[in-house]
N, C-alpha and C positions, 0 to 999 in steps of 0.2 A: 168500795162495798164489802160487805160481809162475806165471806169465803160461802160458796154453794157448792157443797158436794152432791155425790150420783143420785143419793135418794132425794134432796130436795129438788134437783134436776126433775126427775121422774114425776115429782108432786107438781112441779110447775106446767111440765107438759101434758100432764091429766087436767088440770084445773083452770089453767088461764089460757086466753084468746092467744093465737099467734102474735097477734099486733103487741100485746103486753110482752110477750116472751122477747120479741123483738127488742123492744125497748130496754128490758134488762141486759140483755146482750150487748147494745151498744153503750150503756153505762158501764160495762165492764172494760170496753175497749178505751174509755175515757179515762178511766183511773189508770189504767197501765200500770199495775204492781204484778209482782209474781203471783200472789195471791187470787189475782183477777185472771191471770192468764190461765192458772190452773182450774179457775171454775169456767172458763172459756171451753177448754179441753173436756170438761165433763158433759157440755153441751152436744158434745160430739161423739159421746163415748155412751149415751143412754138413747136407746131407741124411741122413738113415739110409739105411745100406746096406741094398740090397735082400734079401740073404741073413739080414739080422737080422728082418726082419719076420716071424717065425714066428707061425701062428696062437695061439697060447696065450699069448703075450707082446704079442700088438698092443695091448690097452689099456694095458700099463705103459709101451711106446714111447710111445704117444700122450700120455703124461703127461710127457714128458722137454720139449716145450718149454712146456706148461703151467707146469712149475716153472721153467724159465727165465726165462718172461715174469713169474711171481709176484716172482722176486728182482730183478728190475728195480728194482720198487717199494722195496727197502731202500735205494735211493739218492734216493727221494723224487722231486720234480717232475724233476729231471735224468733217473731213469730213464724218466718218462712220455715226455719229449721223446726220448729215444732210441730208445723203441719204436716212435714214431710214425715217426721217421727210418727206422727197420730196415723198416717195413710193407712198402716196394716191392720190398725186396733180399732178403727171406726165401727159403730154397731150395724150401719146401713149403708147399700150402695147409694143411695141418694148421697149420702155423708160424704163416701170416700170420692166420687164423681165431682162434687162441690170443691173438694180440695184441689183436684185435678185441673177444676175450670180456673179458680182463683189464682192458682199458681201459675197456669198457661197464661192468663190475661196479662198479669203483672210482668211474666216474661215477653210479653210483646210489648211491654210498656203502654198498656191503655186499662181503663176500668171497664169493668163487665157493665155493659149500656144497661142491661135488666136491673143493675140496681142504682142506676144513677138518682133515683128519687129516695133513696133510702136515707139521705141526709148525713152519711157517714163519710164522705170524701175527705172534709176537713181535718178527719183524724188519721189519715195514712201518710206518713213521710215518705213520699214519692221520690228515691233517690236513684242516681245510676248504681249504686251497689246493690241495691233491694231488686231492680231488674235484672242484673247478672247474675244473682245468686237464683233468683226465680228461674230464668232461663237455665241453669246448670242442674238444678234439681227437678224441671220438667224433662229435661233431656234424661236425666238418669233413670226418670221413670219410664221414658220410651225403652231405652236400653234394656230394663229389666224386664218390659213387656214381651221381650224376645224368647223368654225362657220361662214366663210366669203367666199361665193362662187367665188367672185373678186379674193381674194389672193389665194385661192385653184386653179383656172383657170390660174393664172401667174405662180404658182409653176409647174403646169402641164405643160404650155407652154415652162417652162425652160428645163423640162424633154424631150421635143419634139424638142427642139432645139438642144439639146445635141443629142438626138436619130438623128437628121437629119444629124448632124455632121459627126457621123459614119457612117450613110447608105450613105451619098455623096461621101464617099471615096471609095465604090464599085459600082459607077455609076459613069456616064459619067461627067468629072469635068465641062464640059460647061453646066450641068442642072441648071434652075432656082432654087435658094434657097427657093423663097417664094413659088412656086408650089410644092416643096417638103414638106415643112413645114405645108402647107395646105392638102397636101396629107395625112399626117400621123394625122394632127388635128381631121379629119371628123371620122377618126377611133377610136380616143378616146375620143370624146364627150359625148358619152351616158355613157361609164363606168366610165367617171369621175364622173357625177352627181350620179350614183349609190354607189362610193366609197365615195364622198363627205357626202351622206345621211348616210351612214353607220357609219363614223367618226363621224359626229353631233350627230346623236342619242346615241352614246354609248361612248363618251367620255366627260370629263369636261374640258372646254377650258375657261383657267385662265391666258391671257398673263400679263407678268411682266409690260406692259405700261400701262394696265386697273387698276392694283394695285395703281401703281405710281400717275395716275391722280386721281382716289378716293383719296387718302392721300392727294393730294394737295387740292381737294375740302374740306376735313374733316378740314384742318387748316386755311380754310378761315370763314368768316362770311357771308355766303348767304342765299337767300331766301329757305325755306323748300321744294318749289317745284324744286329746281335745284337738291338737293339730291335725291328727290323722281324720278324724272326723270333719273338720272344716275343709280339707283338703278334698276328702270324699264328696262333699257336698258341692265344692267348687272346683272342678279339675281343671277348669280353664288355668287356674294359676300353675297347675304343672305342666301343662303344654296346650296352648290355644289351639292347636292343630290337629289335636288328637282326634282318632274315630272313635275310640271307647277308652275310658281309664275304669280298670275293675279293682275294687279295694278287697284286700285280704284273700287274694289268689293263692291256692294252695297248690303245692307242687308235691303230688303223691301224697303220702304220709311223712316226709321228711323236711318240709319247709314250708312256711306260709310268708309269702311276700306282702309288704305293706301296700303296693301297688304294681299292677301289669298296664303300662300305657301301650295301647294299639295305635301306632300312627297311619297317617292316611296313605302311605308310600308302602305299606305292608310291614314295615319294621316294628320290633318289638322293645321295649325299655321294661326292665324289672327293677322297681325303685324301694329302697330301705329309708326310712326317715328315723332321725333319734328326736331329740328336743333342741331349742334354740340356746339353751342354757349348757347344753353339753360342750366340753372342752374338745377342740380337735388337736391341739398343741399344750404341751405342757411347758414349765418354765424356762426350760434351757431348748426350746424351739423343736422338740423331737414330737412326732405324733403321738398322741396319749391312746392308753390301751384301749380305752372305749370306742376311739375313731378306728384304731386296728381291727377291733371286735367288729363293728359295723361294717366296714368295707369288706371283711371277709365273708360277711353273711351275702354281700352282693354277689362276691365271686362264687360263692356256694351254689346261689340261685342260676347264675350262668352255667355253671358246670353241671347242674344237675338236668337243666334242659338239654344240653348236647348228649349227655348219655343217656336220656331218656326221650330222644327225640322224638319217637314214634307216639309214646303216650302222652307226650307233651303237645305234639299239634291235635290230639283229640279235644283237649281240652283250649287250646290257644291256636287255631288254625293259621297254617302258614308260618308259625314260628319257626326259626333254624338258628341263629347265633344272636340272642338279644344283647343288646347295650344294656349298660347299668347306670345308674342314679343314687347317689348317697346324699341325703339332706340334712346338715348336722349344723349346729352352731350358727353365731352371728359373726358376719365378716367386720362388722362395725367394732367387735373387740378383737380382732387381731392386729398385730403389729404389721408394720411395712412389709419387715422381712418374712414374716408369717404368709400375707398375702402372696408375695413374689414365690415363696415356696409352694404354696398352695397350687399357683398357677403352674409352675413347672410342673408339680406333679399330674395335673391333668393334662398337660402337653404330652408327657411321656407316656401317658396311658392310650393317646392318641383317640381320646374320646369315647374308648371301650367302656370305661367306668369314669362317670363325671361326677365330681363332688362340688356341691353347692352349698351355700349357706343360706338359711331361712330368710335373712334379709335381701339374698341376691333376688329370690324370687319377687321380693316387693318390689324392687327396683326395675325388674324387668316387666312386671305388670303396669307399672307408671309408664314404661317407654310405650309400651303395646298401646294402652288407653290413650297416650298422646298422639301416637301416630294413626290411631283409629277415629279419634273424635277431636281432631284439630281445632275444631270450631267451639270446643264447650270450654269454659272455664275449668281450670284445673284445681281451684283451692278446694279444700275440704268442704263438705255440707255441714 
């Protein structure tokens, strides 16, 4: 089929009957070209015009994102990955929930029963690999929901949709589905927020997608601010058991840390970060001048706190003698001798200032993820 851009999708949604649109979507799944996959994406990125939402067609229009999502599966694992990438970009909640619904169904190794009559089953290569990937992606969405109220809300809405389906079986079959969903939703909003707050405060949230994104950053040669910003948004990478992580904490008018970590046991860590491409060692295996300068910064932070302890405690309650952390370079670029020398350097400092490489954080994150989510497939999304 010819490529269908967003403007053409908008025209189809405004002009065509839902059954005609579903037929076009099915034909895109049959062709299975990259251009057809992009066309399918556009059907999830363009909202249905308000004037098209006529009550007697509401259920038929609600099937449009379902049919689009189902046809992504004709592209196998690539389709699942594209659906996962589309999730934060889609135009309406009905669309994002439909993505969750199809991925959840495939992760369970089943076809959504409500779509059994669509005639699209034969277009889906239902493999073990597809089921495992869908399971991985859906679990990652659940992990994200622990710190993202939008994802959490979509997951709850998916549960509401399933409840509505079962409830509808006990009610008049002519009842309006949207009214039933709204009826259930109003009674779950308050508890949804409460449950979300409990999960957020009591859980470690480390989606594999965040680890993979950070790994890509570490392999790049970017400005220090890029790494600072990413770690500020995802402090779990710095310390998964931190009570709080403060970015750019000022120490009077003298210094500004990259981070200050407050741990659950009351201890503090002052953190200085450089860049992955910065060298810890020079060619003769001596420490580089940039390393010495950065390490000196950490010592300055620690000394300032101890000299100005009363003032420091007004900004950082309970701080006494903070430990230090320097993040710099890539361990993968060190020789065996340099790795041993750096390990000896850390040992001799008795942990008062710990030197880590950026890819050390990647390795630690992978280990933590594996220990927390042992039953989730660890292959990248």
